[in-house]
C-alpha positions in Angstrom: -18.2 -8.5 14.8 -15.2 -7.1 16.9 -13.6 -10.6 16.3 -14.1 -10.4 12.7 -12.6 -7.1 12.6 -9.6 -8.3 14.5 -9.1 -11.4 12.0 -9.3 -8.9 9.1 -6.6 -6.8 10.7 -4.4 -9.8 11.4 -4.8 -11.0 7.8 -3.9 -7.6 6.3 -0.8 -7.2 8.6 0.3 -10.7 7.4 -0.1 -9.8 3.7 1.5 -6.6 4.3 4.6 -8.2 6.4 5.0 -10.7 3.3 5.0 -8.0 0.5 7.5 -6.1 2.4 9.8 -9.2 2.6 9.2 -10.1 -1.0 10.2 -6.5 -1.8 13.3 -6.7 0.4 14.4 -9.9 -1.1 14.1 -8.6 -4.8 15.8 -5.3 -4.0 18.5 -7.4 -2.4 19.2 -9.6 -5.4 19.1 -6.6 -7.7 21.7 -4.8 -5.5 23.8 -8.1 -5.6 23.7 -7.9 -9.5 24.9 -4.3 -9.3 27.8 -5.1 -7.1 29.0 -8.3 -8.5 28.6 -7.7 -12.2 29.7 -4.0 -12.3 31.2 -2.6 -9.2 33.7 -5.3 -7.7 35.1 -6.2 -11.1 35.8 -2.6 -11.9 37.1 -1.6 -8.2 34.4 1.0 -8.0 32.8 1.6 -4.7 29.1 2.1 -4.7 29.2 3.8 -1.5 32.3 4.9 0.7 31.2 3.1 3.9 31.1 -0.6 4.6 31.0 -1.7 1.0 34.0 0.5 -0.1 35.9 -0.6 3.0 35.3 -4.4 2.4 36.6 -3.8 -1.2 39.6 -1.9 0.0 40.2 -4.9 2.5 39.6 -7.4 -0.1 42.1 -5.8 -2.3 45.0 -6.1 0.2 44.0 -9.5 1.9 41.7 -11.3 -0.5 39.3 -11.9 2.2 35.4 -12.4 0.8 34.0 -8.9 0.5 30.6 -10.2 1.7 32.1 -11.5 4.8 34.1 -8.4 5.7 30.7 -6.5 5.1 29.0 -8.7 7.7 31.8 -8.0 10.2 31.8 -4.4 9.7 28.1 -4.1 9.8 28.0 -5.4 13.4 28.5 -2.1 15.3 26.2 -0.1 12.9 23.5 -2.6 13.6 23.4 -1.6 17.2 22.9 2.3 16.0 20.2 1.2 14.1 18.5 -0.8 16.8 18.2 2.4 19.0 17.1 4.8 16.3 15.4 2.9 13.6 12.8 0.6 15.2 14.4 -1.8 17.7 13.6 -5.0 17.2 11.4 -4.7 14.4 14.3 -3.0 12.3 17.0 -5.6 13.8 14.9 -8.6 12.4 14.3 -7.1 9.0 17.9 -5.6 8.6 19.7 -8.9 9.7 17.3 -10.7 7.1 18.7 -8.2 4.2 22.1 -8.2 5.7 22.3 -12.3 5.6 20.9 -12.3 2.1 22.7 -9.3 0.8 26.2 -9.9 2.1 26.3 -13.6 1.8 24.6 -13.5 -1.5 27.4 -11.4 -2.8 30.0 -14.1 -2.3 27.6 -16.8 -3.6 26.7 -15.1 -6.8 30.1 -14.0 -7.7 30.8 -17.5 -9.0 27.3 -17.5 -11.0 26.9 -14.1 -12.3 28.8 -12.7 -15.4 31.6 -10.3 -14.2 33.7 -7.9 -16.2 31.0 -7.9 -19.1 32.6 -4.2 -19.9 35.9 -2.6 -19.5 34.2 0.8 -19.5 34.3 2.4 -16.1 31.8 4.8 -16.9 29.4 2.2 -18.1 30.2 0.4 -14.8 29.7 3.3 -12.5 26.3 4.3 -14.4 24.6 0.7 -14.6 26.1 -0.4 -11.2 24.6 3.0 -9.6 21.4 2.6 -11.2 21.0 -1.2 -10.1 22.3 -0.5 -6.7 19.8 2.6 -6.3 16.7 0.5 -7.5 17.7 -2.3 -5.0 18.4 -0.2 -2.0 15.0 2.0 -2.6 13.1 -1.3 -2.7 14.9 -2.3 0.5 13.9 0.9 2.0 10.3 0.4 0.9 10.2 -2.9 2.7 11.3 -1.0 5.8 14.8 -2.4 6.2 18.2 -1.1 5.2 21.4 -2.7 3.9 23.1 -2.2 7.1 26.4 -0.3 6.8 26.2 3.5 6.6 22.9 3.1 4.9 21.7 3.0 8.7 23.4 6.3 9.3 22.0 7.8 6.0 18.5 6.6 6.9 18.8 8.2 10.2 19.9 11.4 8.6 17.0 11.3 6.1 14.4 10.6 8.5 15.7 13.1 11.0 16.6 16.0 8.7 14.5 15.2 5.5 17.5 15.4 3.6 17.3 13.5 0.1 18.9 10.1 0.1 21.3 11.3 -2.8 22.8 14.2 -0.4 22.7 12.0 2.6 24.9 9.3 1.0 27.4 12.0 -0.1 27.5 13.2 3.4 28.2 9.9 5.0 30.2 8.0 2.4 32.4 10.8 1.1 35.2 10.2 3.5 35.8 6.6 2.9 35.8 7.4 -0.9 38.8 9.8 -0.5 40.7 6.8 1.1 39.3 4.7 -1.8 41.1 7.2 -4.0 44.4 6.8 -2.6 44.3 3.0 -2.6 43.0 2.5 -6.4 43.6 5.7 -8.0 41.6 9.1 -8.2 40.1 7.9 -11.3 38.4 4.9 -9.6 37.4 7.4 -6.7 36.0 10.0 -9.3 34.0 7.1 -10.9 32.9 5.8 -7.4 31.6 9.5 -6.5 29.7 9.1 -9.9 28.2 5.8 -9.0 27.2 7.1 -5.6 25.4 10.1 -7.1 23.5 7.9 -9.4 22.7 5.3 -6.6 21.1 8.1 -4.5 19.1 9.4 -7.3 17.9 6.0 -8.3 17.0 5.4 -4.5 15.1 8.7 -4.2 13.2 7.8 -7.3 12.1 4.5 -6.0 11.1 5.7 -2.5 9.3 8.8 -3.9 8.2 7.8 -7.3 8.1 10.2 -10.4 6.6 13.4 -10.4 3.0 12.3 -11.8 0.6 15.1 -11.0 0.6 18.9 -11.3 -0.5 21.2 -8.3 -2.0 24.4 -9.2 -2.5 27.5 -7.5 -4.8 30.0 -9.2 -5.5 33.8 -7.9 -8.5 35.0 -9.5 -11.5 37.2 -9.4 -13.9 34.6 -11.1 -13.6 31.8 -8.8 -17.0 30.3 -9.3 -16.7 30.3 -13.2 -13.1 29.0 -13.2 -14.1 26.3 -10.6 -17.0 25.0 -12.5 -15.1 25.0 -15.9 -12.5 22.8 -14.4 -14.9 20.4 -12.9 -16.9 20.3 -15.9 -14.1 19.6 -18.3 -11.6 17.8 -16.2 -13.8 16.3 -13.2 -11.3 17.9 -10.5 -12.5 19.2 -7.4 -11.1 22.8 -6.3 -10.5 24.2 -3.0 -11.0 27.9 -2.6 -10.2 30.7 0.0 -10.0 34.3 0.5 -6.9 36.3 0.0 -5.7 40.1 -0.2 -3.3 41.5 -2.8 -0.5 43.3 -0.6 0.4 45.8 -3.2 -3.2 46.6 -4.5 -5.3 45.8 -1.2 -7.8 44.3 -3.3 -9.7 40.9 -2.2 -9.1 37.9 -4.5 -9.8 34.3 -4.3 -7.2 31.6 -4.3 -7.8 28.3 -5.9 -6.2 25.1 -5.6 -6.5 21.7 -7.5 -4.3 18.9 -8.6 -4.2 17.3 -12.2 -2.6 14.6 -14.0 0.2 15.9 -16.1 -1.5 15.5 -19.5 -4.3 17.8 -18.4 -1.9 20.9 -17.4 -2.4 22.5 -20.7 -6.1 22.2 -20.8 -6.3 23.7 -17.3 -4.6 26.6 -18.3 -6.8 27.1 -21.6 -9.8 26.9 -19.1 -8.4 29.5 -16.9 -7.2 31.9 -19.8 -10.7 31.6 -21.5 -12.5 32.6 -18.3 -10.0 35.2 -16.7 -7.2 36.4 -18.7 -5.7 38.2 -15.8 -5.7 35.3 -13.3 -2.3 34.7 -11.7 -1.6 30.9 -11.9 1.4 29.0 -10.4 1.8 25.2 -11.7 4.1 22.8 -9.4 5.0 19.2 -9.3 3.8 16.6 -6.9 4.5 13.0 -6.6 1.1 11.7 -5.2 -2.5 12.6 -4.5 -5.1 10.5 -2.8 -8.8 11.1 -1.7 -11.5 13.4 -3.1 -12.5 13.9 -6.8 -9.1 13.5 -8.0 -8.7 10.0 -6.6 -12.0 8.9 -8.5 -10.4 10.7 -11.8 -7.0 8.8 -11.3 -8.7 5.4 -11.1 -10.7 6.3 -14.4 -7.2 6.9 -16.0 -6.0 3.5 -15.0 
């Protein structure tokens, strides 16, 4: 029995690793499209750091962008080794870096370039594709190296959203970028960087798909039964005291899908018009009755 469990765990582990590497590969290819099709032809830097530096060096020397990124990434890989998972990080990131950096030069001769002369369109679409690709790479537990390593360390250590961490780490290089290519390019690059970060956040965290609900009421049993009967959602309750009135109340908590939020408010108002209700947003919910309800919705 014990050997069977070990076999199942090993199989699950290999399937997970394979899925992560497939995710990394897809993410790297999407990122390459954003770089080659939108950013490089428009001289827009999707991020200050290594990519922006490589584009600047390419402008003055003609050296391949991908090769320069590979060289500039070496010291940053050392930092990632110590702070983001040592050999596990190193293997995944080296795999990503080789595909991403060499792929930029390889596909530059295959992918269509200069499909638009509009810098705004290049910044927007390049930022969206770049963010999606980077988000998938992060989901595969890897990074694109460069200042993405520093960004990931900041995000994991401080909880900063990726969009803010990118601006914190890449802003200085973009200022230099503005001196080289002009401030209009730098401003478009800041826009691309912002969109890049938002798209990465979206891929990592997903859309807001649930509503979290707090209800302060004097009719907890009736409201709980109504919610469960009409929505099939479990409710958690605890006692609380109003600090102004000093009266005892019950606080109820539950999660519902977005389309049920109005129905939930109607249930509450029908039972207790004086109930205090706060509805917030959440990204995911798992376990309990909600999980079964979500499975039915699918």
